[in-house]
C-alpha positions in Angstrom: 0.0 0.0 0.0 1.4 3.4 -1.0 2.2 5.8 1.9 0.0 8.8 2.0 1.5 12.2 1.6 -0.4 13.8 4.5 0.2 17.4 3.7 -0.9 16.8 0.1 -3.9 14.6 0.5 -5.0 15.4 4.1 -4.3 19.0 5.0 -4.1 19.1 8.8 -2.8 20.9 11.8 -2.4 17.8 14.0 1.0 16.7 12.8 -0.2 13.6 11.0 3.1 13.2 9.3 4.9 13.0 12.7 2.8 10.2 14.2 3.7 6.9 12.7 1.1 4.9 14.7 -1.7 7.2 13.5 -0.4 7.1 10.0 -0.7 3.3 10.0 -4.2 3.5 11.3 -5.3 6.0 8.6 -3.5 4.1 5.9 -5.8 1.3 6.7 -9.0 3.4 7.0 -8.5 5.9 4.2 -9.0 3.4 1.2 -12.1 2.1 2.9 -13.5 5.6 3.2 -12.8 6.2 -0.5 -14.5 2.9 -1.4 -17.5 3.9 0.7 -17.6 7.3 -0.9 -17.6 5.9 -4.4 -20.3 3.3 -3.6 -22.6 5.5 -1.4 -21.6 9.0 -2.2 -23.2 11.2 -4.8 -24.6 9.0 -7.6 -23.1 9.5 -11.1 -21.0 12.5 -10.3 -17.7 11.1 -9.2 -16.0 12.2 -12.4 -17.4 15.7 -12.5 -15.3 18.8 -11.8 -17.1 20.7 -9.0 -16.3 24.2 -7.8 -15.8 23.4 -4.1 -14.5 25.0 -0.9 -11.7 23.1 0.8 -10.5 23.7 4.4 -6.8 24.3 4.4 -6.1 26.0 7.7 -7.8 27.4 10.8 -6.9 31.0 10.0 -10.2 32.9 10.2 -8.9 35.4 7.6 -8.5 32.6 5.0 -9.2 29.1 6.2 -10.5 27.7 2.9 -9.6 27.8 -0.8 -12.0 27.4 -3.8 -11.5 25.6 -7.0 -12.6 22.7 -9.3 -12.0 19.2 -8.0 -13.4 15.7 -8.6 -15.0 14.7 -5.4 -13.1 11.4 -4.8 -9.9 13.6 -5.0 -11.2 16.1 -2.5 -8.7 16.8 0.3 -10.6 15.8 3.5 -8.5 17.6 6.0 -8.3 17.3 9.8 -8.3 20.5 11.7 -8.7 21.5 15.3 -9.4 25.1 16.3 -6.4 26.9 17.7 -5.5 25.8 21.2 -6.4 28.3 23.9 -3.5 28.8 26.3 -4.4 27.7 29.8 -8.0 26.8 28.9 -10.0 25.8 31.9 -13.1 23.6 32.3 -16.1 25.9 32.0 -18.8 24.0 33.9 -19.7 21.2 36.2 -18.0 19.6 39.1 -14.5 20.2 37.7 -15.2 23.9 36.9 -11.9 25.9 36.8 -9.6 22.9 36.5 -7.3 22.5 33.4 -9.0 20.9 30.4 -7.9 17.4 29.4 -5.6 16.7 26.5 -6.0 12.9 26.9 -9.1 10.9 27.7 -9.5 10.3 31.4 -10.0 6.5 32.1 -13.2 7.1 34.0 -14.8 8.9 31.0 -13.4 6.8 28.2 -16.7 5.0 27.4 -19.0 8.0 27.5 -16.7 10.1 25.4 -16.3 7.4 22.8 -20.0 7.0 22.6 -20.5 10.7 22.1 -17.9 10.9 19.3 -19.2 7.8 17.6 -22.8 9.1 17.7 -21.7 12.5 16.3 -19.5 10.8 13.7 -22.3 8.4 12.6 -24.5 11.3 11.5 -21.9 12.6 9.0 -21.8 9.7 6.5 -25.5 9.1 7.1 -26.3 12.5 5.6 -24.2 11.7 2.5 -26.0 8.4 2.1 -29.5 10.0 2.5 -28.7 12.6 -0.2 -26.8 10.4 -2.7 -29.5 10.5 -5.4 -30.5 14.1 -5.2 -28.0 15.3 -7.8 -30.1 13.5 -10.4 -33.0 15.9 -9.8 -31.0 19.1 -9.0 -33.0 22.3 -9.9 -29.8 24.2 -11.1 -26.1 23.9 -11.3 -25.9 26.3 -8.3 -27.9 23.9 -6.2 -26.0 20.9 -7.5 -22.8 22.5 -6.4 -24.2 23.3 -3.0 -25.4 19.7 -2.5 -21.9 18.5 -3.2 -20.4 21.1 -0.9 -22.5 19.9 2.0 -21.7 16.3 1.1 -17.9 16.7 1.1 -17.9 18.7 4.3 -20.0 16.0 6.0 -17.3 13.7 4.9 -14.6 16.0 6.4 -16.6 16.0 9.7 -16.5 12.2 9.6 -12.7 12.5 9.3 -12.6 14.8 12.3 -14.4 12.2 14.5 -12.4 9.3 13.1 -9.2 11.2 13.9 -10.3 11.5 17.5 -11.1 7.8 17.6 -7.8 6.7 16.1 -5.7 9.2 18.1 -7.2 8.8 21.6 -9.1 5.5 21.8 -6.7 2.8 20.7 -8.1 -0.5 19.3 -11.6 0.4 20.5 -11.4 3.6 18.5 -10.1 1.8 15.4 -13.0 -0.7 15.5 -15.5 2.1 16.0 -14.1 3.9 13.0 -14.6 0.8 10.9 -18.2 0.5 12.1 -18.9 4.1 10.9 -18.5 2.9 7.4 -20.3 -0.4 8.0 -23.6 1.1 9.1 -25.8 2.6 6.3 -28.7 5.0 6.4 -32.0 3.0 6.2 -30.2 -0.4 6.2 -32.6 -3.0 7.7 -29.8 -4.9 9.4 -27.3 -2.1 10.3 -29.0 1.3 10.2 -27.5 4.5 11.4 -27.7 5.2 15.2 -30.2 8.0 15.2 -33.7 7.6 13.6 -33.8 10.9 11.7 -30.7 9.8 9.8 -32.5 6.8 8.4 -35.3 8.9 6.9 -35.1 8.9 3.0 -34.4 12.3 1.4 -35.8 11.8 -2.1 -36.7 15.4 -3.0 -35.2 18.8 -2.7 -37.9 20.2 -0.5 -36.9 17.6 2.1 -33.2 18.4 1.5 -33.7 22.0 2.2 -35.8 21.2 5.3 -33.1 18.8 6.5 -30.3 21.3 6.1 -32.4 24.0 7.8 -33.6 21.9 10.8 -31.4 18.8 11.1 -28.2 20.5 10.4 -29.2 23.2 12.9 -29.6 20.4 15.5 -26.0 19.5 14.5 -25.0 23.0 15.2 -26.3 22.8 18.7 -24.8 19.4 19.3 -21.5 20.7 18.1 -21.8 23.8 20.3 -22.4 21.6 23.3 -19.4 19.4 22.6 -17.3 22.5 21.8 -17.6 23.3 25.6 -16.2 19.9 26.5 -13.3 19.5 29.0 -11.8 17.0 26.5 -9.9 19.7 24.6 -9.3 17.8 21.3 -13.0 17.2 21.0 -13.9 20.8 21.8 -11.4 22.1 19.3 -12.6 19.8 16.6 -16.2 20.9 17.0 -15.4 24.6 17.1 -13.8 24.3 13.7 -16.7 22.1 12.4 -19.1 24.9 13.3 -17.4 27.1 10.7 -18.5 24.8 7.9 -21.9 23.9 9.5 -23.1 27.5 9.1 -23.1 27.1 5.3 -25.2 24.0 5.4 -27.9 25.8 7.3 -27.6 28.7 4.8 -28.3 26.2 2.0 -31.5 25.2 3.8 -32.7 28.7 4.6 -31.9 30.1 1.2 -33.5 27.1 -0.5 -36.8 27.3 1.4 -36.8 31.1 0.8 -36.4 30.6 -2.9 -39.3 28.1 -3.0 -41.5 30.5 -1.1 -40.6 33.3 -3.4 -41.4 31.3 -6.5 -44.7 30.1 -5.0 -45.7 33.7 -4.4 -44.8 34.6 -8.0 -47.0 31.9 -9.3 -49.9 32.8 -6.9 -49.7 36.3 -8.3 -49.5 35.1 -11.9 -52.6 32.9 -11.6 -54.5 35.2 -9.3 -55.2 32.5 -6.8 -54.0 31.1 -3.4 -55.8 27.8 -4.0 -53.3 25.0 -3.3 -54.6 22.9 -6.2 -54.3 25.8 -8.6 -50.8 26.6 -7.4 -49.8 22.9 -7.9 -51.3 22.9 -11.4 -49.1 25.9 -12.2 -46.0 23.9 -11.2 -45.2 25.4 -7.8 -45.4 24.1 -4.2 -48.3 25.5 -2.3 -47.7 27.1 1.1 -49.8 24.5 2.9 -47.6 21.7 1.6 -44.5 23.6 2.7 -46.0 24.0 6.1 -46.6 20.2 6.3 -42.9 19.6 5.5 -41.9 22.1 8.2 -44.0 20.2 10.7 -42.4 16.9 9.8 -38.8 17.8 9.7 -38.9 20.2 12.7 -40.5 17.5 14.9 -38.1 14.9 13.7 -35.2 17.1 14.6 -36.6 17.8 18.1 -36.2 14.2 19.2 -32.4 14.3 18.4 -31.9 16.2 21.6 -33.2 13.4 23.8 -35.6 13.3 26.7 -36.6 16.4 28.6 -35.3 14.9 31.9 -32.1 12.9 31.6 -29.7 11.5 34.2 -27.2 11.0 31.4 -27.3 14.6 30.5 -26.9 15.6 34.2 -23.9 13.3 34.5 -22.3 14.6 31.3 -22.7 18.1 32.5 -21.4 17.3 36.0 -18.3 15.6 34.6 -17.5 18.4 32.1 -18.1 16.2 29.1 -20.9 18.1 27.4 -22.0 21.6 28.3 -24.7 24.0 27.3 -24.2 25.9 24.0 -22.4 29.1 24.7 -21.7 28.2 28.3 -19.9 31.5 28.9 -23.1 33.4 28.5 -24.6 31.7 31.6 -24.2 33.1 35.1 -24.1 29.8 37.0 -21.7 27.2 35.6 -22.3 24.7 38.4 -26.1 24.5 38.0 -26.5 22.7 41.3 -29.3 24.5 43.1 -31.4 25.7 40.2 -34.5 24.2 38.6 -36.0 24.3 35.1 -39.7 24.2 34.3 -40.7 21.5 31.9 -44.3 21.1 30.7 -45.7 17.6 30.7 -49.1 15.9 30.1 -51.1 15.7 33.3 -52.9 12.4 32.4 -56.3 14.1 32.3 -56.0 15.9 29.0 -54.3 18.9 30.4 -50.7 20.2 30.8 -48.7 20.6 34.0 -45.4 22.3 34.8 -42.8 20.2 36.5 -39.8 21.9 38.2 -36.8 19.6 37.7 -33.1 20.0 38.7 -31.4 22.1 36.0 -28.7 19.5 35.4 -31.3 16.9 34.5 -32.9 19.4 32.1 -29.8 20.1 30.0 -31.3 18.4 26.9 -34.3 20.7 27.1 -32.2 23.8 27.7 -30.4 23.0 24.4 -33.6 22.1 22.6 -35.2 25.5 23.5 -32.2 27.3 22.2 -32.5 25.4 19.0 -36.2 26.2 18.7 -35.5 29.9 19.2 -32.8 29.8 16.5 -35.2 28.1 14.1 -37.5 31.1 14.2 -35.0 33.3 12.4 -35.9 31.9 8.9 -39.6 32.2 9.5 -39.3 35.9 10.1 -37.7 36.3 6.6 -40.1 33.9 4.8 -43.2 35.5 6.3 -41.9 38.9 5.4 -41.9 37.8 1.8 -45.5 36.5 2.1 -46.6 39.7 3.8 -45.0 42.0 1.2 -46.7 39.9 -1.5 -50.0 40.9 0.1 -51.2 37.5 1.4 -52.5 36.6 4.9 -51.0 33.1 5.1 -48.0 32.6 7.4 -45.5 29.7 7.9 -44.8 28.8 11.5 -43.1 26.3 13.7 -45.4 23.7 15.4 -45.2 23.3 19.1 -42.3 21.4 20.6 -44.8 18.9 21.9 -46.1 17.9 18.4 -45.3 14.5 16.9 -42.7 13.6 19.5 -41.4 10.0 19.8 -39.0 10.6 22.7 -39.6 12.1 26.2 -42.7 13.0 28.2 -44.6 14.0 25.0 -43.8 10.7 23.1 -46.9 9.4 21.2 -49.2 12.1 22.7 -52.0 13.3 20.5 -50.9 17.0 20.3 -52.0 19.4 17.7 -49.4 21.8 16.0 -50.5 24.6 18.3 -49.5 22.4 21.4 -53.0 21.5 22.6 -53.7 17.9 23.6 -56.7 16.6 21.6 -58.6 13.3 21.5 -56.6 10.6 19.7 -59.4 10.1 17.2 -59.2 13.7 16.3 -55.5 13.6 15.9 -55.7 10.6 13.5 -58.5 12.3 11.5 -56.5 15.6 11.1 -52.9 14.4 10.8 -53.2 14.4 7.0 -53.6 18.1 7.1 -50.6 18.5 9.4 -48.0 16.1 7.9 -46.9 15.2 4.3 -49.1 12.6 2.8 -48.2 10.0 0.1 -49.9 12.3 -2.4 -47.8 15.2 -1.3 -44.7 13.2 -1.8 -45.8 12.0 -5.2 -46.5 15.6 -6.2 -43.2 16.9 -5.0 -41.3 14.1 -6.8 -43.2 14.9 -10.0 -41.6 18.3 -10.0 -38.1 16.9 -9.5 -36.6 17.2 -13.0 -32.9 17.9 -13.3 -31.8 21.3 -14.7 -28.1 21.6 -15.3 -27.8 24.2 -18.1 -25.9 27.2 -16.7 -28.3 30.1 -15.8 -31.4 27.9 -15.9 -33.5 27.0 -12.9 -36.4 24.6 -12.4 -39.9 26.2 -12.4 -40.8 25.4 -8.8 -37.9 27.4 -7.2 -36.7 31.0 -7.8 -33.2 31.7 -9.0 -30.5 32.3 -6.4 -29.9 36.0 -5.6 -26.1 35.6 -5.7 -23.5 33.0 -6.4 -20.7 31.4 -4.5 -17.3 32.9 -3.8 -18.2 36.2 -5.4 -19.0 34.4 -8.7 -22.3 35.0 -10.6 -25.3 32.8 -9.8 -25.3 31.4 -13.4 -21.6 30.3 -13.2 -20.7 26.8 -14.5 -20.2 25.4 -11.0 -20.2 21.8 -12.1 -18.5 20.6 -15.3 -19.5 17.2 -16.7 -17.3 14.8 -18.7 
């Protein structure tokens, strides 16, 4: 097997070239990764030249370069954010002590599980999206899909590096398993349920990048507070790339809304069937997709009350996003109010120890952040002169985990009779007919400057280039 040139093929700031043991581990893993990418990465586009961003350093003034590259030749680098001198643990029982550069024996298992779970989501996303290029609405969107894909691949490399560098044989075995599980596989599915959902259309892709990648943002922000410094530094740098993934979602949904409003004005009707006949996606269908993907993402945070979350906080393993903004970093004597069904069709408030409510603290920050896009989209609708609005459903709606699991809750948060929920869910969630209609619109458009009729053109391009630039070159 040829020795890898680490600075050429794997740009890094972790001295890969100086660690022979790590080199041997990656020499074994890297060809398997490439085989996985070619088999389960973007379908039919392995030979295309794609205008992509590649991370080359951690310098905030210029951490990435742009240029054409064939995706199997992409330079999946390994970067940790710059080390903070004398960084101290920022929360929990070890507050104020020096952070850990090596894995403490007592926390080896829980840290490995967190890294594996985070790492498992990265290739899962690529697998979920592998066929989307065949129905891309424009070259701009095709390029953005591939940018998201290669960066999810780089985030996998970041977690695999941690497993190889800090967890010995167990870590190497876990790294192999990250390529053995596959999204939606009946025998070896991905760890988290949302990452086994099929993404067969671009409306779902934009919802996924808006909601589910935003969940990823908050998981990374929590891990970026970790007392295990290599994990914290890895996640801080990953957040730099994750921001673009969420932009792809927000921009994509906004362009769909804009095109829908144009069609509504052209045909002089808000009727969903009329909008569909004109080749656009009606606002009611967009709302149903919002309801589905938002509620799916909520469960990724776990139960409202969690002893595991309390223990991880106490031990300095996983903190709250932006921990420095909180006044109390010990969270010992405080409580957090959590709403729960009272068993009689009503809702009660339970005061639980704050440490046990850390999942809910993070979930609520995520929900507030999700609202930002709705302000922009609803402004478009209002300016167009329509009364309809898009909105987030309640955090209680369609939950499968926690105190609200399997409760018949309407999108406005009210508990309703189960028969009423079953009767009305077709108006709240995408139906088979909705999916069939959306898929009927999915026709590939790859001529530079052209865009599919169900989505508005992008307002600007990538890297200061025009929106109609030839971002993908076929051979």
